C-alpha positions as CSV (number, residue, x, y, z in Angstrom):
1,M,42.1,-27.6,-20.0
2,E,37.9,-27.1,-20.4
3,Q,37.1,-23.8,-21.2
4,T,34.2,-22.2,-19.5
5,S,31.2,-19.9,-21.6
6,N,32.9,-17.4,-21.5
7,G,36.0,-18.7,-23.3
8,R,38.5,-18.5,-20.2
9,D,40.3,-21.9,-19.2
10,A,38.1,-23.4,-16.3
11,S,40.3,-24.3,-13.2
12,P,39.5,-27.4,-11.8
13,L,37.1,-25.9,-8.7
14,E,35.2,-24.3,-10.8
15,I,31.8,-25.6,-11.6
16,P,30.2,-24.4,-15.1
17,F,26.8,-22.7,-15.2
18,C,23.7,-25.0,-15.2
19,E,22.3,-24.6,-18.5
20,H,19.3,-27.4,-17.5
21,Y,16.4,-26.5,-15.4
22,K,17.9,-27.9,-11.7
23,P,15.3,-29.0,-9.5
24,L,15.8,-27.5,-6.2
25,I,13.3,-26.4,-2.8
26,V,13.1,-23.1,-1.1
27,E,14.9,-24.2,1.8
28,E,18.0,-25.5,0.2
29,I,18.7,-22.0,-1.6
30,V,17.4,-19.7,1.7
31,L,19.0,-21.9,4.3
32,A,22.3,-22.3,2.6
33,D,25.4,-21.7,4.5
34,H,27.1,-19.3,2.2
35,P,25.9,-17.9,-1.1
36,A,29.0,-19.1,-2.7
37,H,27.8,-22.7,-2.3
38,L,24.6,-22.0,-3.6
39,H,23.2,-23.6,-7.2
40,Y,25.2,-22.0,-10.4
41,G,22.7,-21.6,-13.1
42,K,19.0,-22.4,-14.2
43,C,16.5,-23.7,-11.5
44,S,13.1,-25.1,-10.8
45,V,11.8,-24.3,-7.4
46,I,7.8,-25.2,-6.3
47,G,6.0,-23.7,-3.8
48,T,3.4,-21.1,-3.2
49,L,3.4,-17.6,-4.9
50,S,2.9,-15.0,-2.4
51,C,-0.9,-13.0,-2.5
52,T,1.4,-9.8,-1.7
53,N,4.7,-9.7,-2.3
54,N,6.9,-11.4,-5.6
55,V,8.2,-14.4,-3.1
56,L,8.0,-17.8,-3.6
57,G,7.1,-19.7,-0.1
58,S,8.4,-23.2,0.3
59,L,5.7,-26.0,1.2
60,S,6.1,-28.5,4.0
61,L,6.8,-32.0,2.7
62,P,4.4,-35.1,3.9
63,D,7.2,-37.2,3.2
64,L,9.7,-35.5,5.5
65,P,10.0,-36.9,9.3
66,G,8.3,-34.9,11.3
67,A,10.8,-33.3,12.9
68,M,12.5,-32.0,9.9
69,Q,9.0,-30.9,8.7
70,L,9.1,-27.1,8.1
71,P,5.3,-25.3,8.1
72,D,4.4,-23.9,4.7
73,G,5.8,-20.8,4.1
74,A,8.6,-20.7,6.7
75,C,11.2,-19.6,3.9
76,S,10.6,-17.4,0.9
77,V,12.7,-16.8,-2.1
78,E,12.7,-13.8,-4.1
79,L,11.3,-13.7,-7.4
80,C,12.1,-10.8,-9.9
81,L,9.9,-10.7,-12.8
82,D,11.2,-8.0,-14.6
83,N,11.8,-10.1,-17.6
84,Y,8.8,-11.9,-17.4
85,S,5.6,-11.2,-19.5
86,G,2.9,-13.6,-18.6
87,I,0.5,-14.5,-15.7
88,V,0.8,-14.2,-12.0
89,P,-1.5,-17.2,-10.3
90,R,-0.7,-15.1,-6.7
91,G,-1.9,-17.3,-4.2
92,S,-1.4,-20.5,-6.0
93,Q,1.1,-23.3,-5.6
94,V,3.6,-22.9,-8.8
95,E,6.7,-24.0,-10.6
96,V,9.3,-21.3,-11.3
97,T,11.9,-21.5,-14.0
98,G,14.6,-19.1,-14.2
99,I,18.3,-18.4,-13.0
100,L,18.9,-18.0,-9.5
101,K,21.0,-15.1,-8.7
102,L,22.0,-12.9,-5.5
103,R,21.7,-8.9,-4.7
104,D,23.9,-7.3,-2.5
105,R,21.6,-5.5,0.1
106,T,24.0,-2.8,0.1
107,T,25.2,-2.0,-3.7
108,E,21.8,-3.8,-4.9
109,I,24.5,-5.2,-7.6
110,T,23.9,-8.6,-9.0
111,T,25.9,-11.7,-9.4
112,D,25.9,-15.0,-9.1
113,A,27.4,-18.0,-7.1
114,G,29.8,-19.0,-9.7
115,T,31.0,-15.4,-9.9
116,L,31.6,-15.4,-5.8
117,R,33.3,-19.0,-6.0
118,N,35.8,-17.6,-9.0
119,M,36.4,-14.3,-6.2
120,L,37.0,-16.2,-3.5
121,E,39.5,-18.6,-5.4
122,A,41.4,-15.3,-6.3
123,A,41.7,-13.9,-3.0
124,D,44.1,-15.0,-0.4
125,G,44.6,-14.9,3.3
126,I,42.9,-11.6,5.4
127,V,41.3,-10.7,1.8
128,F,39.6,-13.9,1.9
129,K,38.2,-13.8,5.2
130,Q,36.7,-10.5,4.5
131,Q,35.2,-11.0,1.5
132,Y,33.5,-14.4,2.6
133,E,32.3,-12.6,5.5
134,D,30.6,-9.5,3.4
135,M,29.7,-12.2,1.1
136,K,27.4,-14.3,3.7
137,A,26.4,-11.0,5.3
138,N,25.3,-9.1,2.2
139,C,24.2,-11.5,-0.7
140,K,20.5,-12.3,-0.7
141,P,19.6,-15.2,-3.2
142,Y,16.6,-14.6,-5.6
143,I,15.4,-16.2,-9.3
144,E,15.5,-13.6,-12.2
145,V,12.0,-15.5,-13.6
146,D,11.8,-17.2,-16.8
147,Y,8.5,-18.8,-16.4
148,I,5.5,-19.5,-14.1
149,R,3.4,-22.5,-14.1
150,T,0.5,-23.3,-11.9
151,I,0.7,-27.0,-10.8
152,S,-1.4,-29.6,-8.8
153,N,0.0,-32.1,-6.4
154,A,2.9,-29.8,-5.7
155,R,3.8,-31.4,-2.7
156,E,3.8,-35.3,-4.3
157,L,6.5,-33.6,-7.4
158,I,8.9,-31.8,-4.7
159,S,8.9,-35.5,-3.3
160,C,9.6,-36.8,-6.4
161,N,12.3,-34.5,-7.2
162,L,13.9,-35.3,-3.9
163,K,13.6,-39.4,-4.5
164,F,15.3,-38.9,-8.1
165,R,17.8,-36.8,-7.0
166,K,18.5,-39.2,-4.1
167,L,18.6,-41.6,-6.6
168,S,21.0,-40.1,-8.8
169,L,23.3,-39.8,-5.8
170,L,23.2,-43.0,-4.8
171,T,24.4,-44.3,-8.0
172,K,27.4,-42.1,-8.4
173,M,28.6,-43.1,-5.3
174,E,28.3,-46.9,-6.4
175,M,30.5,-45.9,-9.5
């Protein structure tokens, strides 16, 4: 049986920590059905860095049909800059790389989607249902920032990332 990074045996349902910066969009982080469904690991997200707060705002994507378009800034994900010592180009379109984490709104304890999935997998019956609902109500995603870089053509880069993801899915489906 495969082992996880902490040396214990991985369950068949366990998703390993993603060590590469997976391209995500702000909306898929913020609008996830449940925090346990979020990406587990490192990510790369493109958006507009707020002028006043430590948040990354979404950008509308020209490649999407009009009915699926959200305006710029419709969604935003919190950024944790505690371990980041670089320049913070407020108001700019940027790519943020870091680790996607979760913060419990009631206790301020931090965790991640992998830990939530493990907790739910270990729970049963009434405990499962209560934990699931508590997580859904209280866990808020944020990115612990490793690096921020200003980019031009942000919308086009997001569209390219989505096209690559679509090609990857189609290739997997054909196998």
